[in-house]
N, C-alpha and C positions, 0 to 999 in steps of 0.2 A: 635087585628088587626094584620095581617101579615106585617112584615117589609120588603117590597119588595126591598127597597134600599139596605139593608144589604144582602138580598138573592141574589140580582144581583151582589153585590161585591164578594160574595163567588163564584158564578158561573164564573165570569170573571177571578178571581184568578186561579181557576182550569183550565179554558179554555186557558189562556195565560201562565200559569206556574209561574207567579210572581206577587207580589203586585204592583210593579212599572209599569209593562205592563198593568195590570188591571186598574190602575189609569189613564194611558194615554188613554186607550180605553174609559173610562167613563168620562174623562175630569175633574177629581178631583185630589187631592193630594194623594200620597201614604199613608200619615198618616190618611187621611179620610177613605181610604179603610181598613187600619189596624184596625181602631177604629170600623168600621161597622162590620167587621168579628168578632172581639173580643167580641163586645156587643151581637151579635147574639149567639155566642158560650156560653157566660155566661148565656144568657136567657134560652137556651136549655139545658144547663148543660152537653154539650158534645163537643168534638173537631170535627170540620167540615173540616179543612184544615191541612194537614201535611206539616209543613214548611220545605222547602228544595229546591234543585236545580234540577228539577223544583218542585214547590208546587203541591201536589196531594190531592185528596179528600179522606176522610175516607168513610166507607160504608154509614154512615148517610149523609155525604156530597154529595155522589153520588145520593142518593135519592132526596136530595134537588135540585141538578142540573137538574135531569130529570123532576122534577116538574116545574122548571123554563123554560125548553124547551116547556112544554105544555102551560105555561103562555105566552111565546113569540109567539106561534102560535095563541093563542086567541087574543093577542094584535095586531098582524099583520092583522088578519081578521077585527078587530074593526077599525083600522086606515084606512083600505081600504074603509070601509063603512062610517066612520065619521072622515075624515081627520082633521076637526077642533078641535078635542080633543088633538092633538099634540101641546104641548106648544112650544113657540119660543125658539130655542136653545136646544131643547131636542135632546139627542143623541140616535138614534135608531140603535141597534146592530142587525145584521142578526142572525137568529136562527141557531144554530149548532145542527144537529141531530147525536146522537151517535149510531152507528150500529156495530155489531160484525159479522164476517164471518170467514170461514176457508181459509187458504192460497191457497189451490187448486181451490176453487171457485173463489177467487179474481184473480187468475192467468189464469182462463179459461173463465168464463161466467159472473161473477158478475160485473166486471168493466163496461161492456156494459150497465147494468141496472143503475148503479150509475151515469155514464156519461149522459145517457138520462135524468134521473131525475134532475141532477144538472143543465143541460143546460136549462131545462124548468121551473125551480123554483128559488126562491130567497134564498133557504136554503143552508147552508154549511154542509158538511159531515165530520164526524170524524169516520173513519172505523178502528176498532180494529180487530186483528187477534188472533185466537185461534183454537184449534182442534174442529172439528164439534161435537164431543161428549161432549165438555165443554162450548160451546158458550151459551147454555141455562142457565148456571150458571150466566153468565153476566146479563141476563135478570132478574133472580130471585134476584140477589143482587142489582138491580137498577142501574147498570153501563151503560146499553144501553137501548134504547127504542124498538129496533128490532134486530133480529139475524137470520142468516142462521144456522140451527142446524140439527143434526140427531135425535133429540128427537121427537118421534112420539106423545107423550102425550102433550097436550097444557100446557104451563107454566101458572101458576095461574095469572089471569088478562090479558091474551094474546089471540089473535086470531091466528089460525094456518092455513097455506096454504101449501098443499103438492106440491112440486116442481118437483119431479122426482128423478132419481138415478144418482149419480156421479159414472161413471164406471172407474175402475182401472184395469190395466193389469200388471202382473209380467214380467219384461223384463230385459235383459242384452245385452251387446254387443257380437258379434260373437266371439271375442277373449276371453272374459270372459267365455262364454259358453264352449269353447274348453278347457280352462285352468281348470275350476272348475267342469264342468258337462260332461266331456268326457265319464263317465260311466253312464250318465243319470241323470235326476233330481229326486231325492228321498230323504227320510228323512236323510240318511247317508251323502249324498253329500251336502245337504242344511245346515247341522250342521257344515260343515267346510267352506263353501263359505261365504265370507263377504257380508253383505247386506248394504243398506244405509237407515238410519232412520232419520225422521224429528226432533223429540225431544222425551223426555220421555213419552209424551202423545200419541205418534204415535203408534198404534197397527195394522196398515193395513197389514204389512208383516206377523204378527202372525195370523191375521184373515184369510189371504189367505192360509197359511200353514194348518190351522185347517180345512178350507173349502175343500181343495184339498186332503190333506193327513190324515185328521181326527187325527191330532197329535199336541200336545203342544211341541214346539221346541225352544231350545235356540241356537242362532247362533251369530257369531261375526258380528259387525256392525260398520260402519262409521256413524258419526252424522253430518247432514247437514240441517239446518233449512231454506231451500229455495226451492220453487217449481221449478224454472228454474234451480237451482243448482242440483236438483234431476235428471232432464233430462240430463244435461251436464255430471253428474257423471256416469250415466248409459251408455251414448254414449262413454265416455272416458274409460270405462272398470274398474272403481273403484269397483263397486259392483252391485248386483242385487237389484231391488226395485220396488215398486208399483208406476207406473206413471199414471196420468190421461189419459184416452184413447184418448182424443182430441189431446193431445200433443205427444203421443207416436205413433199413427197410421201412420203419414207420414214417420217416420223413420222405422217402421215395414215394410211398403210397399217397401222401398228402400233397405232393408236388413241391415240397420245400427243397428237395434235392433231386438232381437228375443224373442218371448214369451217363458218363461221357460216351461210351459205346455200349448200348444195351446188350445184355446177354454175354458179357465177357468177364465173369468173375475170376479172381485169382485165388486158388485154393492152396493153402500152405499146410503140409502134413505136420501133425504134432505127436510127440511121444512123451511118455512118462518114464524117466530113468531113475532108478533108486539103487543105492549102494547095497550089494548083496549081504553085507555083514549085518544090516539092520532090516532088510526087506521082510523077513519072516515076522519080526516084531511089529512091523508097521503095515501089515496087510489091510488093516482098516483104512489107513490113509490112502493106500493105492486103490482100494475099492471105492472110496468116496470120490477120488479124482476121476476114476474111470466112469463112474455113474454120472457125475456132473458133466463130463465131456460128452457122454452119449446123449444127454438131453439137448445139448446146444450146438455141438460141432457137426459138420457135414460128414456123413458116413461114406466110405468108398463105394 
């Protein structure tokens, strides 16, 4: 038989980040939580929780937590139909759904979908950020139940919905253009002009250069892991970068930003992938994501 008390303890430790907070949430003692986690780890012969500040899940622990999300959804449905099953004094914790998306989606269109879903449901959301080329890995490793990703192939065990294209434009301030691209935008001037890069996973600037100039190019760069920071950096004249079209176009219209090469957007396809085991119970979430994407993303 599955030891759901121990599995709930593991899930709550990971969710709250500590044994003490998990104990408070489940209304038991910290020692009881510790004992349940330890007994389950010994039974499985593997570590589920990495003890620290905060406590985090191992890869096996992540899979267990995702299973408990599904169990929580099933229990929620069952209690709605048969409320008499709930024992007196039972503590019912709201189910937290773990989702991954890229920062630019969160900063432009995804928050509208998340907000609409959260307002209309009893679920809590835990939204993780990663590059759109890497969020599928979160699904494959069991760290999330759904993700916005650029991966066209369905992740094993997931349903895929095409959302549209996130459009990016290469922009810089007028002062930056004058200072660095007075001789024009070409491979030679791009190799000297500083760019702005989100993190080591960010290849958008390189993809644009390859698309427009058919060249692999190394260029100096600032590092700035913030969607809003990207926009502010380009407006301030720190460097050139790829900004989401939705954020850049108002400033292009007023002349505060200039496209490096007009009419050369970079379109990145986005997909919604959700674990099949919970997809039917979260059709409202998928619908909200698809509708929000349809309003702001570029259609094929």
